[in-house]
N, C-alpha and C positions, 0 to 999 in steps of 0.2 A: 804367518806366511812371509817369506822374504820379499822385500820390495823389488820389482823388476829392475834390472840393471839399466834399462833404457830410460827409466824415469828418475834414477838416482840423482843425476846432475840437476834436473829440474827441482827436485826436493831441496837439494843443498842450496841452490841459488835463491829460490823463493823464500825458504825459511831463514836463511842467513840475512837476507834483506829485511824480513820482518823482524828478526831479532835485533838488528842494528837500529831500526826505527823505534822499536819498543824500549830498548835499553836506554836510548837517548831521552825518552820522555818519562821514564819511570825510574825512580830512585828510592822507592819505599821498601825498606828491608823488613824482615820478620820483626814484629813488635810483641814483646812480652807484656801482656796486660796485667798479669798477676804472677807472683812467685813467692813460695814459702818453703823453707827447709827446716824451720824450728830451731836453728842453731843459735839464734840470738837470745833465747830464753834463759833467764837466770834459774839455775837448778838448786835444789835444796837437799839436805841429807835425808836419806831413807830411814824412817823410824823403825821399820821391820828388820832391815839388813845392816843398818849402820853405815851404809856407803855414802860418802860425801859427794855433793854435786851430782846427784843421781837422777832426780825427777822433779817435776812440778805438775800440779793440776791446773795451773793458770795458763790459759791459751795465749797466743800472741795478741798484741794490741789490736782491737777491732774485731776479733773473733768472738762468736757467741758459743755458749755450751748449754746443754740441757741434759740432765740425768734423771732417769726413773729407775732407781735402784732400791728395792725393798730392804729395809733395815739400814738405810743410809746413815741415819742419825745415831745408830748404835755402834760404839767403838769396838764391840766384840763381834761385829758382823762385817766380813769382807776385809781383805788385805788392803790397807789404806792407799798404797802406791798405785793400785789398779782400780780406783774408785771412778769408774767411767773412763772416758778418754784420758790417758796420761801422756805427758811429754817427757820421755825418758831417754837417757843416754843409751844408745843401742847396745853397747857391751854390757851395761848394767842389767838391762832387760833380759838379754840372752843368758847371762850368768845366773840371774835370780830365778828364772823360770825354766831354763833348760829345754829339753825336747829338741825339736827340729827348728827352733827359732833361729839358730845360727846359720841357717840356709839363707837368710835375708842379707845378702851382701850389698845390695844397692842402697840400703838404708845406712846412712853414716851420721856421726855426730848425734844430735838429738832427733828422735823420731816421735811421731804420734802413734800411740798404740792403745787399743781396747783389748783387754785380756780377761775375759770372764772366767777362764780356766783357773788362773792364778788368784783372781779376786775371790773365788769360791773356797779357797784353802782355809779361810777363817770363818767358822760359824755355819758353813754349808748353806748359804742363802738360797741357792738354786732349788733345794729340796724343802727348805723350811719357810721361806718367805715369798719367793717369786723369781722372775727372770730379769735379766740384765738388759737395760735399754739406755743407750747413751748417744748423744748427737753433738757435733761441732759444726759451725758454719763460718765461712770466711767473711772478711769485710766485704762491703759492697764493691763490685767491680763494674766500672762504666766503660763505655766504648769510645771515649774521647780520642784515643790514639789510633783507632782502627783506620787504616788507609781507605780512601775512596775506592781503590781498585781491589782491595782485599776480598778474596772469595773463600778463604779457608780460615776456620777457627777451631783450634784443637786444645783439649785439656789433657795433660799427661801427668802421671804420678807413678812413683815406685811403690810396690806393695808386697806384702806377705800375708797369706790368709790360710788359716786352718779351721775348717768348720767343726772339727771335733766329732763327738758322738751325739747325734740327735735323739730325741724321742725317749729319753730315759730319766728325766728329772721332773721336778714339781711333785714329788711323791706325797708330800704332806700338805699340799696346797689345793684346796677344792677347785676343780675345774682346770687345773694345769697338769694333771698327772700325764706324764709322757708327751707333753706338747712342746717341749723346747725344740726350737729350730733356729739355730744361730743364723741371722740374716744380716748381710752387709749391703748397704744402699748408698749410692751416690746420687744426689739430686741437685738440680739447678733451680733455685728459688728466684723467680722473676718478680722484682718489686712491683706491686700493683697488678700483677698478672698471675699466670698459672705456675705451678711447680711441676717440673719435668723430671721424671726418673731416668737417669742415664745408665745405671748399672744396678743389678741385683744378684747377689750370690746367696745361696741358701745351703744349709747343711743336710737337709732331709732329701733323700733320693726319691721318695714317693709321698703321695697323699692318699688317704684311705678312700676307697671307692664309695663307701657308704656315707662318709663325712669328709668332703674335700678340704675342709679347714683343718683336719687333723693330720699332722705329719707322721710318717712311718718309715722304718727301714725295710719293711717287708714288701717284696714285689707282688705277693698274692694276699688276698684276704682269707678269712677262715673258710670260705666256701670254695676256694681255689680260683676265684676270679682275679683278673689283673687289677692291681691298684693303679693309681694315676701317676705316671712318671712326672717328676718335677723338672720343667725346662730350665730352671734356675739353679739346679744342683751343681755345686762346685765344692768338691771335698777338700782340695789343697792347691794352693798356688804359693810356692815357696819363695820365689824371687823373680819378680816380673815388673816390667815397665808397661803400664797401661796407657792406651791412647783412645780418647773419646772424641769423636768427630762432632763438633757443634756448629758446623758451617751453615746449617739451615737457620741458625739464629741471627746471622749477620743481617744488618739493614738491607732491605731490598729483596730478601729471600721470601719464599711463599709463607713460611711459618711466621716470620717477623711481621709481614704485612697482615696476616690473619690475627695475630695477637694485638697488633696496633689498633684493630677495630674495637678492641675492648679496653683501650687506653692503657694497655700493659707496657707500651712504649719500648718494646725491643727496638723497633725501627727508629725510635727517637732517643735512645739511650745516650747518644753522643751529645744531646742537648743538656745533659746533667740532671734531667728530671727523673731518671730511672736507673736501673742497674740490675745485676744479678749477684747472688751469693751461691757459693759451692757448699753443699752440705754432705758430710760423711756421717752415716748413722749405723749403729749396730742395735738390733732389737731381737727379742725373743730368745736370748742366749741363756743356757743353763751352765752347768759345769762342763764347758765345751772347749773351745779353742781360742783363737786370737785373730786380730786384724791389725796390721801395722802399715803405716803410710808415711812416705817422705817425698821430698823434692817435687812439690806440686807446682805446676806451671800452666798458665793459659796464654796462648799466643795466637795472633792473626797474621796472615800473609797472603800473598797473591799467587795465582798460577801463572808461571812464566816459563815457557819451554826453554830448556837449557840451563835454567837457574837451579843447579843441583844442590847448592848450599843454602838456598832460601834467603839469599842476601838482598833480593829485589833488583839486582843488576847482573849482567853477564860479564864475568871476569875470570882471571886465571884460577881463582880458588875453586871454580866450578869443575875444573879438570880433575883435581884430586878427589872431589866428591863423586864425580862420574866414575872414576876408577874404583872407589870404595864400593859403589853400587854394583859394579861388575864383580868385585871380589867377594863381597859379603853383604847380602841383602839385609840380614838381621842387624848387623852393625850399622849399616846405613840408616835403617829405620830408628835405631837407638839414638843416633846423633841428630836426626832431622825430623822430630815430632811424629814419628810413625809413618812418614811418607814412604811410599814405594818408589824406587828409582825410575820405574817405567813412566810415572806421571809426568816427569820433566825431561827424562832422558830418551824418549822415543816418540815417534809420531804414529805408532800402531800400538797394539795391546801386548807387545812382547818386548822385553828389554834384553837385548842380546848383542852379539858382535856385529850384526847388520847395522846397528845404530852408531858405530864408531865414526864412519865416514860422515854421516849426517851431523853428528855432534861436532865434529871438527869444522864442518862448514858453518855451523852456528857460531862457534868461537871465533873463527876467522872473520865472519861477517860482523861480529861485534867489536872487531878491532883488537882481539887478544893476540898479540904477536907470538910467533913460534908455537902456535897451538899444536901442530902435528908432532913436533919433537917432544913437547911437554906431555902430550897424550901417550906417546910411545914410552916415555920414562914412567909415567904414572901407572900405565897398564902392564908394566913388565912383570909384576908379581902374579898377574892373572893367568891361570892355566888356559891357554888359548889354542884352538884348533888351527890347522895350517892355513885355512882361509883367512882367519883373523890376522895371523902374522903377515900374510901377503898384503892385506889392507893397510896394516900399520906401516910396512915398508914402503908401500905406494904413497901413503900420505907424507911420510918423511921425505921421500925423494921429490915429490911435488913441491913441498915447502922449500927444499934446497934449490930446486931449479928456479923458483920464483925469486928467491933472494939473489941468485947469481945473475938472473936476467935483468 
């Protein structure tokens, strides 16, 4: 609902005053607590394809890995480059394995990839020995750099996922017939505390009504009853940036205080006595698909109205970010940790042209000179209705009169 015109000047004045006071006392920008793109890893020649500088199975310094791959010690079982999580040059992986892997454009340089489909090309381990399980965990991340005012904690990463065909492998392994269900999991392991599952993707669309532990492709059982839909069913994510909100884990939050009662020390992680690890795991996979990950980042920042670029201060750079939010919400989120522009660019639950005048007031109140003209320039690519154009012209005229007076 548009804000009444009679209250607009009050909004601008009060919020601009608030913004000025806040920006003077706060200068804490977005803090990247952890970042990994795997590009620093030394790569070795591929024994299968003869490609130099192609891959490594050794994770970055401080990372842990654990593999449960039947037949792992047998050189005739499994393509060696894909022995659990591999760190491979993205073009090498795409060329070696083919399929729709080339859809993953966000992954660049060296990426982390678990590829049970290609692993299975030698010796058919999914049907002769068992399923593919592999896990990697980041170094310990502490919260020493988290600002006292930070209220947001986000984990983001770029990813490509293909669940493949479930429920058709394990044919020669007792108890595993048709039970493959490629599952991707992201967990947060809290040192001295609980493990929190942040994301779960599975290849099976259903579970059997008579045995909910048994995955199936069939929507109905043999009697015609509905099988159980799998809420974690994700068949394909070709090229996506994921944003996982971890804000409840920040010191002072309800979850942090709860876990602190068990000495898990989320609330005290800044003391250096605790921390978290990010775990990426694939389990239960047969001759199925893949999961690729790149550009992992965890960052903390504060909520500050008008701070569109998450810098922790109100300045001219926020104007371009505000315009980007107006022009392309998806691109704005891609650049700013999955945040929606409405969070900082509006005082109601709608981010629209009604917010232009308010945002100009915040910028002017924060001492950003020429905010109206800068807004007009930044917003010029935005397809705007006539009312928005009138607002912009009015803002520019007001700024001109103030300078002339």
